Every structure is written in C-alpha cells, then in structure tokens.
C-alpha positions in Angstrom: 37.0 36.4 26.7 37.4 36.4 30.5 34.8 35.0 32.8 33.1 37.0 35.6 35.3 35.2 38.1 38.5 36.2 36.2 37.3 39.8 36.1 36.7 39.7 39.8 40.2 38.4 40.4 41.8 41.0 38.2 41.0 43.7 40.7 43.2 42.0 43.3 46.4 42.2 41.4 48.6 45.0 39.9 47.9 45.2 36.2 50.7 45.1 33.6 51.3 47.3 30.5 48.7 45.3 28.6 46.0 46.3 31.1 46.8 50.0 30.9 44.4 52.5 29.3 44.3 52.2 25.5 43.9 55.9 24.9 47.4 57.4 25.4 48.0 61.1 25.0 50.1 62.1 22.0 53.8 62.6 22.7 53.7 66.4 22.7 50.7 66.4 25.1 52.4 63.8 27.2 55.5 65.9 27.5 53.4 68.9 28.5 51.6 66.7 31.1 54.9 65.5 32.6 56.2 69.1 32.8 52.9 70.3 34.4 52.9 67.5 37.0 56.6 68.0 37.8 56.4 71.8 38.2 53.3 71.7 40.3 54.8 69.0 42.5 58.0 71.0 42.9 56.0 74.0 44.0 54.1 72.0 46.6 57.2 70.5 48.0 58.9 73.9 48.1 56.2 75.0 50.5 56.6 71.8 52.6 60.4 71.9 52.8 60.7 75.5 53.7 59.0 75.0 57.0 61.5 72.4 58.2 64.4 74.6 57.1 63.0 77.6 59.0 62.0 75.7 62.1 64.4 77.6 64.4 62.9 81.0 63.5 59.3 79.7 63.5 59.9 78.2 67.0 61.0 81.7 68.2 58.0 83.4 66.8 55.2 80.9 67.6 56.5 78.7 70.4 58.5 81.0 72.7 60.4 79.3 75.5 63.4 79.9 77.7 65.0 76.8 76.2 65.9 77.0 72.5 65.9 73.2 72.3 62.3 73.1 73.4 61.3 75.8 70.8 62.9 73.7 68.1 61.2 70.5 69.2 57.8 72.2 69.4 58.2 73.7 65.9 59.2 70.2 64.5 56.3 68.7 66.4 53.9 70.9 64.4 55.8 69.9 61.3 55.1 66.3 62.2 51.5 66.8 63.3 50.7 68.0 59.8 51.6 64.5 58.6 49.0 62.8 60.7 46.3 64.2 58.4 48.0 63.1 55.2 46.6 59.6 55.1 43.1 61.1 55.2 44.1 63.6 52.5 45.4 60.6 50.5 42.1 58.7 50.8 39.9 61.7 50.0 41.9 63.4 47.3 43.2 60.1 45.9 39.7 58.7 45.6 38.6 62.0 44.0 41.3 61.7 41.4 40.5 58.1 40.6 36.8 58.9 40.3 36.9 62.3 38.5 40.3 62.3 36.8 43.9 62.8 37.8 44.0 66.3 36.3 41.1 67.5 38.5 42.7 65.9 41.5 46.1 67.6 40.9 44.3 71.0 40.4 42.5 70.7 43.8 45.8 69.8 45.7 47.6 72.9 44.5 44.7 75.2 45.5 44.8 73.8 49.0 48.6 74.2 49.2 48.3 77.9 48.3 45.7 78.4 51.1 48.0 76.8 53.7 51.0 78.8 52.5 49.0 82.0 52.7 48.2 81.4 56.4 51.9 80.7 57.2 53.0 83.8 55.3 50.7 86.2 57.1 50.1 84.7 60.5 50.9 87.2 63.4 53.4 85.8 65.9 52.8 84.8 69.5 53.6 88.2 70.9 50.8 89.8 68.8 47.9 87.4 69.1 49.0 85.0 71.8 47.7 81.4 71.7 45.9 82.0 68.4 49.3 82.2 66.7 50.4 78.6 67.3 46.8 77.4 66.6 46.9 79.2 63.3 50.3 77.6 62.4 48.9 74.1 63.2 45.8 74.8 61.0 48.0 76.0 58.1 50.2 72.9 58.4 47.1 70.6 58.5 45.8 72.2 55.3 49.2 71.7 53.6 49.4 68.1 54.9 45.9 67.3 53.6 46.9 68.7 50.2 50.2 66.8 50.0 48.3 63.7 51.0 46.6 63.6 47.6 49.6 65.0 45.6 51.9 62.0 45.5 49.3 59.4 44.3 47.7 61.6 41.7 51.0 62.9 40.3 52.7 59.5 40.2 49.7 57.8 38.6 49.6 60.6 36.0 53.3 60.3 35.2 53.3 56.5 35.0 50.3 56.5 32.7 52.2 58.4 30.0 54.2 55.3 28.9 54.1 51.9 30.5 57.4 50.9 29.0 59.3 53.7 30.7 57.8 53.6 34.1 61.0 53.9 36.0 62.1 57.0 34.1 58.7 58.8 34.1 58.0 57.9 37.7 61.4 59.3 38.8 60.1 62.8 38.0 57.9 62.5 41.1 61.0 62.5 43.3 63.1 64.7 41.0 60.4 67.4 41.4 60.6 66.9 45.2 64.3 67.4 44.9 63.8 70.6 42.9 61.4 71.9 45.5 63.9 71.2 48.3 66.7 72.8 46.2 64.7 76.0 45.7 64.0 76.1 49.4 67.6 75.5 50.4 68.8 78.3 48.0 66.3 80.7 49.5 67.3 79.9 53.1 71.0 79.9 52.4 70.9 83.3 50.7 68.6 84.8 53.4 70.7 83.6 56.3 73.8 84.9 54.7 72.4 88.3 53.8 70.2 89.0 56.8 71.2 89.1 60.5 69.8 86.5 62.9 67.5 89.2 64.4 66.2 90.1 60.9 65.6 86.5 60.1 63.7 86.0 63.3 61.6 89.2 62.9 60.6 89.1 59.2 63.1 87.3 57.0 61.6 83.8 57.5 58.4 85.0 55.9 60.0 85.7 52.5 60.1 82.1 51.1 56.4 81.6 52.1 55.5 84.8 50.2 57.4 83.5 47.2 55.5 80.2 47.4 52.3 82.1 47.6 53.1 84.1 44.5 54.1 81.1 42.3 51.2 79.0 43.4 48.7 80.5 40.9 51.3 79.8 38.2 51.3 76.2 39.1 47.5 76.1 39.1 47.3 77.6 35.6 49.9 75.1 34.3 47.9 72.2 35.7 44.6 73.5 34.3 46.1 73.1 30.8 47.1 69.4 31.4 45.4 66.7 29.2 43.4 64.2 31.2 44.6 60.6 31.2 41.7 58.2 30.7 41.5 55.0 32.8 39.3 52.1 31.9 37.0 51.3 34.8 34.8 48.2 35.4 31.2 48.8 34.3 29.7 46.0 36.4 29.7 47.9 39.7 29.9 51.4 41.1 33.5 52.5 41.3 34.7 53.0 44.9 38.5 53.3 45.0 38.7 53.4 48.8 36.6 50.2 49.2 38.5 48.4 46.4 41.9 49.3 47.9 41.1 48.1 51.4 39.3 45.0 50.1 41.8 43.7 47.6 45.1 45.5 47.9 46.2 45.4 51.5 49.4 43.6 50.6 50.2 46.2 48.0 49.9 49.0 50.6 52.3 47.2 53.0 54.8 46.6 50.2 54.7 50.2 48.9 54.8 51.8 52.3 57.6 49.6 53.5 59.7 50.2 50.4 59.2 54.0 51.0 60.2 53.9 54.6 64.0 54.4 54.3 63.6 57.0 51.5 61.3 59.2 53.4 63.3 58.9 56.6 66.5 59.8 54.8 64.7 62.7 53.1 63.8 64.3 56.4 67.2 63.5 57.9 68.7 65.5 55.0 66.4 68.4 55.8 67.3 68.2 59.5 71.1 68.2 58.8 71.5 72.0 58.5 69.8 72.4 61.9 72.0 69.6 63.2 75.1 71.4 61.9 74.1 74.7 63.6 73.1 73.3 67.0 75.4 70.3 67.3 78.5 71.2 65.2 78.5 75.0 65.8 78.6 75.8 62.1 77.2 79.1 60.7 73.6 79.0 59.4 74.6 80.3 55.9 77.1 77.6 55.2 75.0 74.9 56.9 72.0 75.5 54.6 74.3 75.7 51.6 75.1 72.0 52.2 71.5 71.2 51.5 71.8 72.8 48.0 74.3 70.1 47.1 71.8 67.3 47.8 69.0 69.3 46.1 71.1 69.4 42.9 71.8 65.7 43.1 68.2 64.7 43.7 66.9 67.0 41.0 69.2 65.9 38.2 70.4 62.5 39.3 67.0 60.9 40.0 65.8 60.8 36.3 69.2 59.3 35.3 68.6 56.5 37.9 65.0 56.1 36.6 66.3 55.6 33.1 68.9 53.1 34.2 66.3 51.1 36.1 64.2 50.7 33.0 67.3 49.3 31.3 68.9 47.2 34.0 66.2 46.4 36.5 64.9 48.4 39.4 65.7 45.9 42.2 69.3 45.5 40.8 69.8 49.2 41.8 67.6 49.7 44.8 68.7 46.7 47.0 72.5 47.3 46.8 71.9 50.9 47.5 69.9 50.4 50.7 72.5 47.9 51.9 75.3 50.4 51.4 73.2 53.0 53.3 72.7 50.6 56.2 76.4 50.0 56.5 77.5 53.6 56.0 75.1 55.8 57.8 76.6 55.6 61.3 80.2 56.0 60.2 79.1 59.0 58.2 77.5 60.7 61.2 80.6 59.9 63.3 82.8 61.5 60.7 80.9 64.7 60.5 80.6 65.0 64.3 84.4 64.5 64.7 85.4 66.9 61.9 82.9 69.7 62.6 83.7 71.4 59.2 81.7 72.5 56.3 83.8 70.4 53.9 83.1 67.2 55.7 79.4 68.2 56.1 79.2 68.8 52.4 80.9 65.5 51.6 78.5 63.6 53.9 75.5 65.3 52.4 76.8 64.5 48.9 77.1 60.8 49.8 73.7 60.6 51.4 72.2 62.5 48.4 73.7 60.1 45.9 72.4 57.1 47.9 69.0 58.6 48.1 68.9 59.4 44.4 70.0 55.8 43.6 67.3 54.3 45.8 64.3 56.4 45.0 64.8 57.0 41.3 62.9 53.8 40.6 60.8 53.8 43.8 57.6 55.5 42.4 57.3 52.9 39.6 57.9 50.0 42.1 55.2 51.4 44.4 52.8 51.9 41.5 53.2 48.3 40.4 51.6 47.2 43.7 48.2 48.7 42.7 45.5 48.3 40.0 45.5 51.4 37.7 41.9 51.9 38.4 42.6 52.6 42.1 46.3 53.6 41.8 46.0 57.2 43.0 44.1 56.1 46.1 46.5 53.2 46.9 49.6 55.2 46.3 48.4 58.2 48.2 47.3 56.2 51.3 50.4 53.9 51.4 52.8 56.8 50.7 51.3 59.1 53.4 50.9 56.4 56.0 54.6 55.6 55.6 55.5 59.2 55.7 53.6 59.6 59.0 55.4 56.6 60.5 58.9 57.2 59.1 59.1 60.8 57.8 57.1 63.6 59.3 58.3 63.1 62.8 61.9 62.2 61.8 63.3 65.7 62.5 61.6 65.8 65.9 62.7 62.3 66.7 66.3 63.1 65.7 66.4 66.3 67.8 64.8 64.4 70.7 67.2 61.4 70.5 70.2 63.8 70.5 68.9 65.7 73.5 67.9 62.6 75.5 70.9 60.4 74.8 73.5 63.1 74.5 74.8 61.3 71.5 74.9 63.3 68.3 75.2 60.1 66.3 71.7 59.0 67.4 69.9 59.9 64.1 72.2 57.5 62.3 71.0 54.6 64.4 67.4 55.5 63.7 68.0 55.6 59.9 69.8 52.2 60.1 66.7 50.6 61.7 64.4 52.1 59.0 66.7 50.8 56.3 66.2 47.2 57.5 62.4 47.7 57.2 62.7 48.7 53.6 65.0 45.8 52.8 62.4 43.4 54.1 59.7 45.2 52.0 61.8 45.0 48.8 62.4 41.3 49.3 58.7 40.7 49.8 57.9 42.7 46.7 60.1 40.4 44.6 58.6 37.3 46.1 55.0 38.2 46.4 54.5 40.6 43.4 57.4 39.5 41.2 58.6 43.1 41.0 62.0 43.4 39.4 
C-alpha cells in the first residue's frame, strides 16, 4: 500500500497502463466510441480547414483592398487570431472534460463549432454591413477556436483510454480524423472552383462548404450523445482541479508535448497553404491546385492509422525521429523543385512526399503527447499544450508564409521556416526520451 508521500508524487508523473482506469468499456462500446470521436473530430476539422482554403474569397468579401496580397494576409491573420483563444478553450473545456467526463466535454465542443460555422455561413459581406462584417468573421473564428481548443485533449484522452496496449494505433485516429476533415474540405473546394467561375465563387460559392458543415453538425452531436463515458479514477483526498494540477506538477510534460507537436502543426498548415501558394506564386489554376490537397488528405486519413499500428509494434521514436530528420533535410529542396517546375505534376509529387512524411511523424504523436500527462488531468494537459503549440507554430503559419514570400521576394521562404520548426521538434523528442523515457 502506498504512503501519502508516494500518492502525492504520483500526480507529478505520467501514469502507465497499470494506473489506467479499471473499468474499460466492452469492445463493441469501445468501437462505437472510437467511431463517434473520430467522426465528430473530422466534422470539427472540416469547419476549421475550409476557412484556410477559401481565404482568397473571404478576403475579397470581408477585407476589401486594392492589393490582393493585403486581402489574403488579412484573411489569414483572422485565421491566426482565432488560434490565440485556443489555449483558453483548452483550459476551460479540457478542465470541464476532466471534471465532468470526456463525453460531456466532446458534446460541448461540437455545439460551439456549429455556432461558429453558422455565423460564417450567413455573415453579410463588407459591402452590405461595413465594418460589422469583418468583426462578425473574427467573432465566428474565435468561437471556432475556443471549441477546437477543447477538442484535441478530450478526443485524444477518450481514444487512448479505450486500450492502453494499443495507444499508438488508437491515438492515431485523432490525426486521421483531422486528415479526413481536411480531405472533405479539399474535395469541396476543388469541385467548386472547377465548376464555378471566379466571380461565382467570390459572390456566393464560398459559402456552400460552410452550409454543409452546418448541416452535418447536428449529426455529429447526435453521434457523440450516444457515446459511452470513460471513467477515470480520481484522488479522493483533495478537490480535483485539473488546471491547478497541470500547472503545479506537469510543466515539463506541457513543454515536451508542445515541442513534439511543433513541426507537425506547422507542416499541416503549410500543406493547407500550398494551394494558395500554387495559385499566387506558380500561376496554376485554382481547381487543379486544390486537387493536390486531396492527395495529402487521402494519405493522412488512411496512412496515419497504419503508422499508429506500426508504432505499437516497433516503437514510436524509431519512426518519428528519422521522419523529422528527413523532413528537415528535404523541405527546402522540395520547395525549390516545385518553384522551378511550376506544374501540377510536380506540385502533386511534392504534396505526396510531404503528406507521407507528416503521416509517418504524427501517426504516433497523440500517444506520445498523452504519455506526458497523468490520466486524471490528461484532457487539460493535452488541450493546453496542443493549442499553445498550435498558436506558436500553426495558426499563423499561412500568414507567416505569405508574409515571408512577399517581404523577401523568395518563394522558397516557407521551406526555411518549416526547417527551423523541425529542429525544435527534434529537441523535444530527444528530451522526451531522456526525461520521460518515452519510446
């Protein structure tokens, strides 16, 4: 039997499989839970991804300027601003999930996402209501950002809790569902930009994906409402305060988890930026440019669980470390290649290579991040570390990429930025092995 001092120390370390909740849902219920978490997460990320893909048209409607480059930067700036509120959403919604149950937390996040999407779908443009239009867009993105802030931690904690022996595989569905959401968004935009004229897309076509997201939102809510709750054993000797516990005992875990995520989230938003990059810098047609993103969406959706399964078998770090090294060495040559060729074929090949590298890296990433935290505060720790890293290395990445290209006059500039972030993640992975013994 452990002493009070041992019990106190246990809150300062990530717990292993033996410390996990004893009540595990039956396999059928666990499967339904995985499906519910995955589908709901995909719907949320569809709503998030679609804004980045439609930034050109949103900029024309809500941030009119004589300079198209300024319109784009302003639209991406709003995309980035919504990420500033995500750490707060992570703390509030993550703590709510840890205290009241992961199922309840996931249900709240999808309700908020539907509200933000509704505002985007129906907001009148600048020509109709003036300054209220961009203010409304900012408000909608803030609501979406707050919702997404709690989504990652609660969904990942829920997936990992299903089976402690298959953490890599189950956790991979977190990012696989993000890939599915991005895939759906890319298909929508590729079809719309092919079928509709540029004027039609600017006037009303850009709203169609948001209306779709609004229609399927209630379906995601109903699916999550039927999920089975995952019980988590909590200490009885003091009032449970996930936020206090995370900041008091798990600061190192937050640094390790956030640092490991840095290159993954930066690469994710570079991939979302690539179609816009191809249109503006390479002169490619919008339809074929957005089609290239479908390739990476397929890879991330179906390749990520395969990598998660392999990580359980061969070791997570044995896959992640070599992958980020290859990315560091290859990213600038890949950008130089696509710039010099200026063809859809080369763009598609580069997107395929980057998609494979991303799938290989982040397939096991959710389980690595989860191992940095105590299960009793896992949703809070994951949500805050994830969203803080996304603010620093993700949300503003499209704006930074566009800004670097405009200011330096070098189209390869986003590649240099991604290389710097890769080094940060390498340091975090090395520290995870040494400090936490994560393998």
